[in-house]
All heavy atoms as TSV, in Angstrom:
chain	resi	resn	atom	element	x	y	z
A	1	MET	N	N	0.808	-1.213	0.042
A	1	MET	CA	C	-0.030	0.002	0.046
A	1	MET	C	C	0.901	1.264	-0.042
A	1	MET	O	O	0.578	2.180	-0.628
A	1	MET	CB	C	-0.938	-0.037	1.191
A	1	MET	CG	C	-1.846	1.136	1.267
A	1	MET	SD	S	-3.159	1.156	-0.026
A	1	MET	CE	C	-4.513	0.484	0.813
A	2	ASN	N	N	1.862	1.195	0.685
A	2	ASN	CA	C	2.878	2.312	0.795
A	2	ASN	C	C	3.453	2.676	-0.625
A	2	ASN	O	O	3.571	3.893	-1.003
A	2	ASN	CB	C	3.961	2.218	1.794
A	2	ASN	CG	C	3.515	2.270	3.237
A	2	ASN	OD1	O	2.478	3.000	3.480
A	2	ASN	ND2	N	4.181	1.685	4.172
A	3	GLU	N	N	3.721	1.606	-1.306
A	3	GLU	CA	C	4.413	1.822	-2.627
A	3	GLU	C	C	3.360	2.498	-3.580
A	3	GLU	O	O	3.622	3.329	-4.299
A	3	GLU	CB	C	4.820	0.416	-3.207
A	3	GLU	CG	C	5.378	0.579	-4.630
A	3	GLU	CD	C	6.608	1.473	-4.743
A	3	GLU	OE1	O	7.453	1.565	-3.824
A	3	GLU	OE2	O	6.866	2.091	-5.818
A	4	LEU	N	N	2.033	2.045	-3.561
A	4	LEU	CA	C	1.094	2.527	-4.329
A	4	LEU	C	C	0.828	4.105	-3.910
A	4	LEU	O	O	0.698	4.891	-4.976
A	4	LEU	CB	C	-0.251	1.784	-4.103
A	4	LEU	CG	C	-1.461	2.153	-4.787
A	4	LEU	CD1	C	-1.114	2.114	-6.269
A	4	LEU	CD2	C	-2.623	1.294	-4.474
A	5	MET	N	N	0.902	4.317	-2.625
A	5	MET	CA	C	0.650	5.796	-2.281
A	5	MET	C	C	1.861	6.563	-2.826
A	5	MET	O	O	1.643	7.780	-3.244
A	5	MET	CB	C	0.663	5.788	-0.738
A	5	MET	CG	C	-0.684	5.305	-0.119
A	5	MET	SD	S	-2.078	6.190	-0.645
A	5	MET	CE	C	-1.769	7.910	-0.057
A	6	ASN	N	N	3.067	6.126	-2.766
A	6	ASN	CA	C	4.265	6.846	-3.328
A	6	ASN	C	C	4.026	7.010	-4.858
A	6	ASN	O	O	4.359	8.177	-5.322
A	6	ASN	CB	C	5.398	5.944	-3.081
A	6	ASN	CG	C	5.900	6.118	-1.632
A	6	ASN	OD1	O	5.561	7.097	-0.911
A	6	ASN	ND2	N	6.594	5.083	-1.248
A	7	GLN	N	N	3.546	6.093	-5.583
A	7	GLN	CA	C	3.273	6.220	-6.979
A	7	GLN	C	C	2.335	7.339	-7.193
A	7	GLN	O	O	2.344	8.137	-8.189
A	7	GLN	CB	C	2.901	4.919	-7.678
A	7	GLN	CG	C	3.976	3.961	-7.745
A	7	GLN	CD	C	3.504	2.542	-8.191
A	7	GLN	OE1	O	2.280	2.276	-8.314
A	7	GLN	NE2	N	4.432	1.680	-8.595
A	8	ILE	N	N	1.194	7.296	-6.509
A	8	ILE	CA	C	0.243	8.277	-6.546
A	8	ILE	C	C	0.743	9.755	-6.359
A	8	ILE	O	O	0.265	10.667	-7.072
A	8	ILE	CB	C	-0.984	8.034	-5.709
A	8	ILE	CG1	C	-1.712	6.731	-6.111
A	8	ILE	CG2	C	-2.010	9.203	-5.508
A	8	ILE	CD1	C	-2.761	6.199	-5.183
A	9	ASN	N	N	1.542	9.881	-5.358
A	9	ASN	CA	C	2.050	11.007	-4.933
A	9	ASN	C	C	3.000	11.614	-6.163
A	9	ASN	O	O	2.939	12.705	-6.601
A	9	ASN	CB	C	2.753	11.196	-3.667
A	9	ASN	CG	C	1.791	11.186	-2.449
A	9	ASN	OD1	O	0.708	11.700	-2.652
A	9	ASN	ND2	N	2.191	10.437	-1.437
A	10	GLU	N	N	3.833	10.790	-6.706
A	10	GLU	CA	C	4.702	11.142	-7.776
A	10	GLU	C	C	3.936	11.553	-8.980
A	10	GLU	O	O	4.228	12.591	-9.649
A	10	GLU	CB	C	5.508	9.866	-8.055
A	10	GLU	CG	C	6.615	9.548	-7.216
A	10	GLU	CD	C	7.462	8.379	-7.603
A	10	GLU	OE1	O	7.318	7.816	-8.704
A	10	GLU	OE2	O	8.142	7.809	-6.648
A	11	GLN	N	N	2.913	10.904	-9.404
A	11	GLN	CA	C	2.042	11.251	-10.575
A	11	GLN	C	C	1.261	12.525	-10.263
A	11	GLN	O	O	1.081	13.321	-11.228
A	11	GLN	CB	C	1.084	10.150	-10.875
A	11	GLN	CG	C	1.694	8.940	-11.513
A	11	GLN	CD	C	2.403	9.228	-12.862
A	11	GLN	OE1	O	1.933	10.162	-13.605
A	11	GLN	NE2	N	3.522	8.659	-13.027
A	12	LEU	N	N	0.795	12.750	-9.039
A	12	LEU	CA	C	0.147	14.088	-8.648
A	12	LEU	C	C	1.111	15.156	-8.810
A	12	LEU	O	O	0.694	16.241	-9.486
A	12	LEU	CB	C	-0.338	13.946	-7.259
A	12	LEU	CG	C	-1.675	13.232	-7.042
A	12	LEU	CD1	C	-1.993	13.323	-5.576
A	12	LEU	CD2	C	-2.905	14.031	-7.804
A	13	ASP	N	N	2.243	14.996	-8.294
A	13	ASP	CA	C	3.399	16.026	-8.580
A	13	ASP	C	C	3.637	16.296	-10.022
A	13	ASP	O	O	3.728	17.486	-10.445
A	13	ASP	CB	C	4.669	15.619	-7.900
A	13	ASP	CG	C	4.504	15.720	-6.295
A	13	ASP	OD1	O	3.637	16.353	-5.750
A	13	ASP	OD2	O	5.359	15.146	-5.615
A	14	ALA	N	N	3.805	15.255	-10.813
A	14	ALA	CA	C	3.975	15.562	-12.215
A	14	ALA	C	C	2.897	16.186	-12.925
A	14	ALA	O	O	2.994	17.103	-13.819
A	14	ALA	CB	C	4.277	14.049	-12.934
A	15	PHE	N	N	1.623	15.803	-12.562
A	15	PHE	CA	C	0.360	16.408	-13.010
A	15	PHE	C	C	0.398	17.911	-12.761
A	15	PHE	O	O	0.194	18.756	-13.559
A	15	PHE	CB	C	-0.792	15.713	-12.482
A	15	PHE	CG	C	-2.036	16.460	-13.156
A	15	PHE	CD1	C	-2.569	16.286	-14.303
A	15	PHE	CD2	C	-2.751	17.344	-12.228
A	15	PHE	CE1	C	-3.657	16.965	-14.751
A	15	PHE	CE2	C	-3.747	17.961	-12.531
A	15	PHE	CZ	C	-4.333	17.949	-13.855
A	16	LYS	N	N	0.621	18.276	-11.435
A	16	LYS	CA	C	0.513	19.665	-10.964
A	16	LYS	C	C	1.599	20.439	-11.702
A	16	LYS	O	O	1.374	21.594	-12.228
A	16	LYS	CB	C	0.811	19.697	-9.579
A	16	LYS	CG	C	-0.325	19.346	-8.662
A	16	LYS	CD	C	-0.164	19.683	-7.283
A	16	LYS	CE	C	0.031	18.444	-6.395
A	16	LYS	NZ	N	0.229	18.671	-5.056
A	17	THR	N	N	2.909	19.904	-11.811
A	17	THR	CA	C	4.003	20.578	-12.447
A	17	THR	C	C	3.537	20.963	-13.996
A	17	THR	O	O	3.746	22.078	-14.411
A	17	THR	CB	C	5.235	19.841	-12.444
A	17	THR	OG1	O	5.556	19.621	-11.029
A	17	THR	CG2	C	6.370	20.620	-13.172
A	18	ASN	N	N	3.252	19.843	-14.632
A	18	ASN	CA	C	2.822	20.054	-16.085
A	18	ASN	C	C	1.579	20.838	-16.417
A	18	ASN	O	O	1.552	21.733	-17.314
A	18	ASN	CB	C	2.789	18.641	-16.706
A	18	ASN	CG	C	4.199	18.142	-16.745
A	18	ASN	OD1	O	5.164	18.687	-17.479
A	18	ASN	ND2	N	4.341	16.823	-16.305
A	19	ALA	N	N	0.715	20.617	-15.462
A	19	ALA	CA	C	-0.689	21.427	-15.633
A	19	ALA	C	C	-0.397	22.990	-15.529
A	19	ALA	O	O	-0.984	23.846	-16.195
A	19	ALA	CB	C	-1.801	20.975	-14.791
A	20	ASP	N	N	0.481	23.362	-14.503
A	20	ASP	CA	C	0.941	24.614	-14.220
A	20	ASP	C	C	1.621	25.251	-15.389
A	20	ASP	O	O	1.399	26.348	-15.760
A	20	ASP	CB	C	1.626	24.826	-12.948
A	20	ASP	CG	C	0.828	24.716	-11.602
A	20	ASP	OD1	O	-0.527	24.744	-11.743
A	20	ASP	OD2	O	1.324	24.351	-10.630
A	21	ALA	N	N	2.526	24.471	-15.927
A	21	ALA	CA	C	3.444	24.874	-17.019
A	21	ALA	C	C	2.501	25.137	-18.286
A	21	ALA	O	O	2.713	26.106	-19.010
A	21	ALA	CB	C	4.362	23.840	-17.459
A	22	TYR	N	N	1.469	24.478	-18.467
A	22	TYR	CA	C	0.566	24.795	-19.523
A	22	TYR	C	C	-0.320	25.845	-19.399
A	22	TYR	O	O	-0.552	26.754	-20.161
A	22	TYR	CB	C	-0.356	23.510	-19.924
A	22	TYR	CG	C	-1.410	23.737	-20.857
A	22	TYR	CD1	C	-0.994	23.906	-22.177
A	22	TYR	CD2	C	-2.718	23.649	-20.639
A	22	TYR	CE1	C	-2.032	24.119	-23.218
A	22	TYR	CE2	C	-3.738	23.987	-21.527
A	22	TYR	CZ	C	-3.211	24.231	-22.821
A	22	TYR	OH	O	-4.301	24.454	-23.832
A	23	ALA	N	N	-0.905	25.977	-18.102
A	23	ALA	CA	C	-1.860	27.028	-17.806
A	23	ALA	C	C	-1.027	28.359	-17.802
A	23	ALA	O	O	-1.579	29.363	-18.244
A	23	ALA	CB	C	-2.431	26.838	-16.387
A	24	GLN	N	N	0.106	28.415	-17.345
A	24	GLN	CA	C	0.871	29.788	-17.104
A	24	GLN	C	C	1.703	30.110	-18.434
A	24	GLN	O	O	1.743	31.204	-18.698
A	24	GLN	CB	C	1.771	29.647	-15.946
A	24	GLN	CG	C	0.975	29.676	-14.623
A	24	GLN	CD	C	1.901	29.319	-13.457
A	24	GLN	OE1	O	3.221	29.328	-13.651
A	24	GLN	NE2	N	1.378	29.239	-12.353
A	25	LYS	N	N	2.199	29.124	-19.104
A	25	LYS	CA	C	3.042	29.333	-20.220
A	25	LYS	C	C	2.445	28.916	-21.591
A	25	LYS	O	O	3.156	29.152	-22.569
A	25	LYS	CB	C	4.468	28.791	-19.973
A	25	LYS	CG	C	5.135	29.330	-18.680
A	25	LYS	CD	C	6.325	28.529	-18.535
A	25	LYS	CE	C	6.981	28.818	-17.097
A	25	LYS	NZ	N	8.028	27.960	-16.773
A	26	GLY	N	N	1.423	28.289	-21.509
A	26	GLY	CA	C	0.867	27.683	-22.845
A	26	GLY	C	C	1.751	26.558	-23.490
A	26	GLY	O	O	1.644	26.380	-24.601
A	27	ASN	N	N	2.526	25.945	-22.664
A	27	ASN	CA	C	3.401	24.854	-23.140
A	27	ASN	C	C	2.527	23.621	-23.436
A	27	ASN	O	O	2.039	22.899	-22.605
A	27	ASN	CB	C	4.378	24.465	-21.983
A	27	ASN	CG	C	5.321	23.491	-22.472
A	27	ASN	OD1	O	5.128	22.671	-23.374
A	27	ASN	ND2	N	6.573	23.442	-21.701
A	28	LYS	N	N	2.470	23.404	-24.672
A	28	LYS	CA	C	1.596	22.287	-25.349
A	28	LYS	C	C	2.030	20.876	-24.949
A	28	LYS	O	O	1.291	20.026	-24.630
A	28	LYS	CB	C	1.347	22.399	-26.841
A	28	LYS	CG	C	0.514	23.621	-27.106
A	28	LYS	CD	C	0.315	23.766	-28.721
A	28	LYS	CE	C	-0.577	24.880	-29.003
A	28	LYS	NZ	N	-0.771	24.992	-30.497
A	29	ALA	N	N	3.448	20.801	-24.985
A	29	ALA	CA	C	4.001	19.590	-24.551
A	29	ALA	C	C	3.664	19.202	-23.059
A	29	ALA	O	O	3.520	18.057	-22.620
A	29	ALA	CB	C	5.430	19.471	-24.721
A	30	ALA	N	N	3.658	20.229	-22.164
A	30	ALA	CA	C	3.462	20.094	-20.770
A	30	ALA	C	C	1.944	19.570	-20.679
A	30	ALA	O	O	1.614	18.800	-19.725
A	30	ALA	CB	C	3.668	21.282	-20.059
A	31	ALA	N	N	1.094	20.081	-21.534
A	31	ALA	CA	C	-0.271	19.609	-21.529
A	31	ALA	C	C	-0.557	18.134	-21.817
A	31	ALA	O	O	-1.335	17.462	-21.148
A	31	ALA	CB	C	-1.268	20.460	-22.535
A	32	ALA	N	N	0.282	17.809	-22.667
A	32	ALA	CA	C	0.307	16.277	-23.117
A	32	ALA	C	C	0.862	15.498	-21.932
A	32	ALA	O	O	0.329	14.377	-21.737
A	32	ALA	CB	C	1.154	16.034	-24.387
A	33	ARG	N	N	1.851	15.863	-21.318
A	33	ARG	CA	C	2.353	15.148	-20.108
A	33	ARG	C	C	1.380	15.226	-18.966
A	33	ARG	O	O	1.207	14.182	-18.265
A	33	ARG	CB	C	3.729	15.817	-19.700
A	33	ARG	CG	C	4.935	15.507	-20.644
A	33	ARG	CD	C	6.185	16.024	-20.017
A	33	ARG	NE	N	6.224	17.514	-19.692
A	33	ARG	CZ	C	6.677	18.308	-20.630
A	33	ARG	NH1	N	7.123	18.038	-21.838
A	33	ARG	NH2	N	6.672	19.670	-20.199
A	34	ALA	N	N	0.574	16.300	-18.775
A	34	ALA	CA	C	-0.402	16.361	-17.766
A	34	ALA	C	C	-1.531	15.279	-17.976
A	34	ALA	O	O	-2.009	14.689	-17.180
A	34	ALA	CB	C	-0.919	17.742	-17.566
A	35	ARG	N	N	-2.014	15.345	-19.306
A	35	ARG	CA	C	-2.972	14.289	-19.708
A	35	ARG	C	C	-2.500	12.954	-19.431
A	35	ARG	O	O	-3.312	12.015	-18.955
A	35	ARG	CB	C	-3.509	14.492	-21.141
A	35	ARG	CG	C	-4.213	15.751	-21.443
A	35	ARG	CD	C	-4.830	15.813	-22.804
A	35	ARG	NE	N	-3.748	15.708	-23.836
A	35	ARG	CZ	C	-3.216	16.664	-24.454
A	35	ARG	NH1	N	-3.398	17.905	-24.064
A	35	ARG	NH2	N	-2.309	16.558	-25.353
A	36	LYS	N	N	-1.222	12.576	-19.827
A	36	LYS	CA	C	-0.715	11.211	-19.488
A	36	LYS	C	C	-0.695	10.966	-18.075
A	36	LYS	O	O	-0.993	9.825	-17.602
A	36	LYS	CB	C	0.638	11.173	-20.120
A	36	LYS	CG	C	1.294	9.748	-20.023
A	36	LYS	CD	C	2.712	9.763	-20.586
A	36	LYS	CE	C	3.380	8.423	-20.308
A	36	LYS	NZ	N	4.790	8.345	-20.835
A	37	ALA	N	N	-0.291	11.937	-17.184
A	37	ALA	CA	C	-0.268	11.728	-15.784
A	37	ALA	C	C	-1.675	11.396	-15.261
A	37	ALA	O	O	-1.906	10.717	-14.204
A	37	ALA	CB	C	0.363	12.812	-15.137
A	38	SER	N	N	-2.620	12.184	-15.823
A	38	SER	CA	C	-4.033	12.016	-15.372
A	38	SER	C	C	-4.527	10.698	-15.668
A	38	SER	O	O	-5.243	9.873	-14.868
A	38	SER	CB	C	-4.979	13.156	-15.961
A	38	SER	OG	O	-5.116	12.906	-17.328
A	39	LEU	N	N	-4.129	9.991	-16.755
A	39	LEU	CA	C	-4.602	8.664	-17.016
A	39	LEU	C	C	-3.920	7.771	-16.115
A	39	LEU	O	O	-4.536	6.681	-15.727
A	39	LEU	CB	C	-4.177	8.490	-18.576
A	39	LEU	CG	C	-5.036	9.048	-19.625
A	39	LEU	CD1	C	-4.374	8.819	-20.985
A	39	LEU	CD2	C	-6.476	8.719	-19.628
A	40	GLU	N	N	-2.577	7.955	-15.865
A	40	GLU	CA	C	-1.959	7.077	-14.959
A	40	GLU	C	C	-2.525	7.123	-13.604
A	40	GLU	O	O	-2.742	6.121	-12.854
A	40	GLU	CB	C	-0.404	7.367	-14.862
A	40	GLU	CG	C	0.384	6.423	-14.050
A	40	GLU	CD	C	0.403	4.962	-14.547
A	40	GLU	OE1	O	0.270	4.868	-15.681
A	40	GLU	OE2	O	0.607	4.129	-13.710
A	41	LEU	N	N	-2.928	8.335	-13.178
A	41	LEU	CA	C	-3.619	8.545	-11.860
A	41	LEU	C	C	-4.914	7.728	-11.757
A	41	LEU	O	O	-5.260	7.052	-10.716
A	41	LEU	CB	C	-3.864	10.074	-11.507
A	41	LEU	CG	C	-2.655	10.820	-11.045
A	41	LEU	CD1	C	-2.895	12.398	-11.155
A	41	LEU	CD2	C	-2.301	10.327	-9.595
A	42	THR	N	N	-5.587	7.708	-12.849
A	42	THR	CA	C	-6.894	6.937	-12.961
A	42	THR	C	C	-6.599	5.553	-12.660
A	42	THR	O	O	-7.386	4.950	-11.749
A	42	THR	CB	C	-7.606	7.102	-14.206
A	42	THR	OG1	O	-7.824	8.512	-14.602
A	42	THR	CG2	C	-8.828	6.388	-14.381
A	43	LYS	N	N	-5.589	4.928	-13.164
A	43	LYS	CA	C	-5.249	3.584	-12.962
A	43	LYS	C	C	-4.863	3.343	-11.481
A	43	LYS	O	O	-5.375	2.365	-10.910
A	43	LYS	CB	C	-4.141	3.172	-13.944
A	43	LYS	CG	C	-4.635	3.043	-15.432
A	43	LYS	CD	C	-3.657	2.327	-16.229
A	43	LYS	CE	C	-2.587	3.321	-16.823
A	43	LYS	NZ	N	-1.651	2.710	-17.738
A	44	LEU	N	N	-4.078	4.181	-11.055
A	44	LEU	CA	C	-3.498	4.044	-9.658
A	44	LEU	C	C	-4.655	4.269	-8.691
A	44	LEU	O	O	-4.798	3.598	-7.714
A	44	LEU	CB	C	-2.554	5.097	-9.400
A	44	LEU	CG	C	-1.202	4.895	-10.073
A	44	LEU	CD1	C	-0.174	6.108	-9.893
A	44	LEU	CD2	C	-0.362	3.621	-9.638
A	45	PHE	N	N	-5.754	5.134	-8.923
A	45	PHE	CA	C	-6.708	5.338	-7.999
A	45	PHE	C	C	-7.625	4.023	-8.020
A	45	PHE	O	O	-8.118	3.634	-6.914
A	45	PHE	CB	C	-7.599	6.564	-8.396
A	45	PHE	CG	C	-6.858	7.844	-8.052
A	45	PHE	CD1	C	-7.144	8.937	-8.773
A	45	PHE	CD2	C	-6.207	7.950	-6.829
A	45	PHE	CE1	C	-6.615	10.163	-8.496
A	45	PHE	CE2	C	-5.630	9.144	-6.550
A	45	PHE	CZ	C	-5.753	10.238	-7.375
A	46	LYS	N	N	-7.790	3.397	-9.076
A	46	LYS	CA	C	-8.576	2.169	-9.198
A	46	LYS	C	C	-7.852	1.017	-8.343
A	46	LYS	O	O	-8.434	0.343	-7.595
A	46	LYS	CB	C	-8.795	1.698	-10.619
A	46	LYS	CG	C	-9.854	2.593	-11.335
A	46	LYS	CD	C	-9.983	2.155	-12.685
A	46	LYS	CE	C	-10.933	3.127	-13.495
A	46	LYS	NZ	N	-11.228	2.666	-14.953
A	47	GLU	N	N	-6.499	1.029	-8.577
A	47	GLU	CA	C	-5.791	0.038	-7.756
A	47	GLU	C	C	-5.863	0.281	-6.253
A	47	GLU	O	O	-6.058	-0.681	-5.481
A	47	GLU	CB	C	-4.277	0.137	-8.113
A	47	GLU	CG	C	-4.070	-0.600	-9.383
A	47	GLU	CD	C	-2.557	-0.375	-9.865
A	47	GLU	OE1	O	-1.633	-0.595	-8.937
A	47	GLU	OE2	O	-2.105	-0.052	-10.862
A	48	PHE	N	N	-5.820	1.643	-5.893
A	48	PHE	CA	C	-6.006	1.961	-4.483
A	48	PHE	C	C	-7.219	1.573	-3.925
A	48	PHE	O	O	-7.321	1.054	-2.810
A	48	PHE	CB	C	-5.793	3.483	-4.347
A	48	PHE	CG	C	-5.956	3.978	-3.005
A	48	PHE	CD1	C	-4.889	3.827	-1.996
A	48	PHE	CD2	C	-7.125	4.507	-2.456
A	48	PHE	CE1	C	-5.149	4.232	-0.677
A	48	PHE	CE2	C	-7.448	4.839	-1.111
A	48	PHE	CZ	C	-6.410	4.771	-0.328
A	49	ARG	N	N	-8.324	1.818	-4.691
A	49	ARG	CA	C	-9.642	1.468	-4.277
A	49	ARG	C	C	-9.776	-0.040	-4.054
A	49	ARG	O	O	-10.282	-0.507	-2.935
A	49	ARG	CB	C	-10.640	1.825	-5.376
A	49	ARG	CG	C	-12.092	1.610	-4.889
A	49	ARG	CD	C	-13.057	2.237	-5.853
A	49	ARG	NE	N	-14.414	2.158	-5.354
A	49	ARG	CZ	C	-15.280	1.039	-5.683
A	49	ARG	NH1	N	-14.746	0.088	-6.540
A	49	ARG	NH2	N	-16.412	0.986	-5.216
A	50	LYS	N	N	-9.132	-0.851	-4.850
A	50	LYS	CA	C	-9.185	-2.337	-4.765
A	50	LYS	C	C	-8.455	-2.781	-3.504
A	50	LYS	O	O	-8.841	-3.555	-2.764
A	50	LYS	CB	C	-8.680	-3.035	-5.986
A	50	LYS	CG	C	-9.524	-2.954	-7.193
A	50	LYS	CD	C	-8.846	-3.690	-8.390
A	50	LYS	CE	C	-9.713	-3.459	-9.640
A	50	LYS	NZ	N	-9.084	-3.989	-10.843
A	51	ALA	N	N	-7.224	-2.106	-3.369
A	51	ALA	CA	C	-6.313	-2.500	-2.229
A	51	ALA	C	C	-6.984	-1.993	-0.867
A	51	ALA	O	O	-6.892	-2.820	0.080
A	51	ALA	CB	C	-4.930	-1.852	-2.404
A	52	SER	N	N	-7.552	-0.957	-0.853
A	52	SER	CA	C	-8.219	-0.482	0.350
A	52	SER	C	C	-9.378	-1.363	0.796
A	52	SER	O	O	-9.579	-1.629	2.028
A	52	SER	CB	C	-8.603	1.017	0.281
A	52	SER	OG	O	-9.592	1.230	-0.589
A	53	ILE	N	N	-10.125	-1.798	-0.155
A	53	ILE	CA	C	-11.255	-2.663	-0.049
A	53	ILE	C	C	-10.825	-4.105	0.604
A	53	ILE	O	O	-11.323	-4.517	1.538
A	53	ILE	CB	C	-12.110	-2.841	-1.129
A	53	ILE	CG1	C	-12.898	-1.687	-1.561
A	53	ILE	CG2	C	-13.140	-3.995	-1.033
A	53	ILE	CD1	C	-13.602	-1.672	-2.879
A	54	GLU	N	N	-9.691	-4.579	-0.055
A	54	GLU	CA	C	-9.195	-5.841	0.411
A	54	GLU	C	C	-8.586	-5.754	1.839
A	54	GLU	O	O	-8.820	-6.560	2.763
A	54	GLU	CB	C	-8.047	-6.292	-0.453
A	54	GLU	CG	C	-8.492	-6.869	-1.758
A	54	GLU	CD	C	-9.327	-7.936	-1.645
A	54	GLU	OE1	O	-9.047	-8.903	-0.776
A	54	GLU	OE2	O	-10.492	-8.081	-2.266
A	55	GLU	N	N	-8.007	-4.617	2.188
A	55	GLU	CA	C	-7.516	-4.455	3.535
A	55	GLU	C	C	-8.597	-4.127	4.560
A	55	GLU	O	O	-8.415	-4.658	5.765
A	55	GLU	CB	C	-6.453	-3.239	3.625
A	55	GLU	CG	C	-5.146	-3.558	3.048
A	55	GLU	CD	C	-4.104	-2.493	3.364
A	55	GLU	OE1	O	-4.170	-1.789	4.298
A	55	GLU	OE2	O	-3.131	-2.454	2.559
A	56	ALA	N	N	-9.672	-3.520	4.162
A	56	ALA	CA	C	-10.789	-3.325	5.128
A	56	ALA	C	C	-11.490	-4.705	5.355
A	56	ALA	O	O	-12.025	-4.803	6.481
A	56	ALA	CB	C	-11.834	-2.440	4.365
A	57	LYS	N	N	-11.326	-5.631	4.467
A	57	LYS	CA	C	-11.885	-6.998	4.834
A	57	LYS	C	C	-11.188	-7.812	5.791
A	57	LYS	O	O	-11.727	-8.679	6.389
A	57	LYS	CB	C	-12.038	-7.883	3.478
A	57	LYS	CG	C	-13.080	-7.344	2.415
A	57	LYS	CD	C	-12.965	-8.088	1.214
A	57	LYS	CE	C	-14.057	-7.542	0.237
A	57	LYS	NZ	N	-13.989	-8.564	-1.083
A	58	LYS	N	N	-9.901	-7.416	5.959
A	58	LYS	CA	C	-9.040	-8.271	6.937
A	58	LYS	C	C	-9.506	-7.913	8.341
A	58	LYS	O	O	-9.875	-7.084	8.871
A	58	LYS	CB	C	-7.556	-7.950	6.743
A	58	LYS	CG	C	-7.172	-8.393	5.367
A	58	LYS	CD	C	-5.638	-8.077	5.171
A	58	LYS	CE	C	-5.308	-8.477	3.828
A	58	LYS	NZ	N	-3.825	-8.219	3.496
């Protein structure tokens, strides 16, 4: 679970950095990286949900 949380935090940081670069500077490459990070976050959040349900059952 800790590893999953670390991955989520890394992707959140990447998303924030790239989304800010796009919003403030209009950097189109940063927008693509932010979209990629958001897709990865979606997968990680689904994994987190499954893992948290499993741990709650214990």
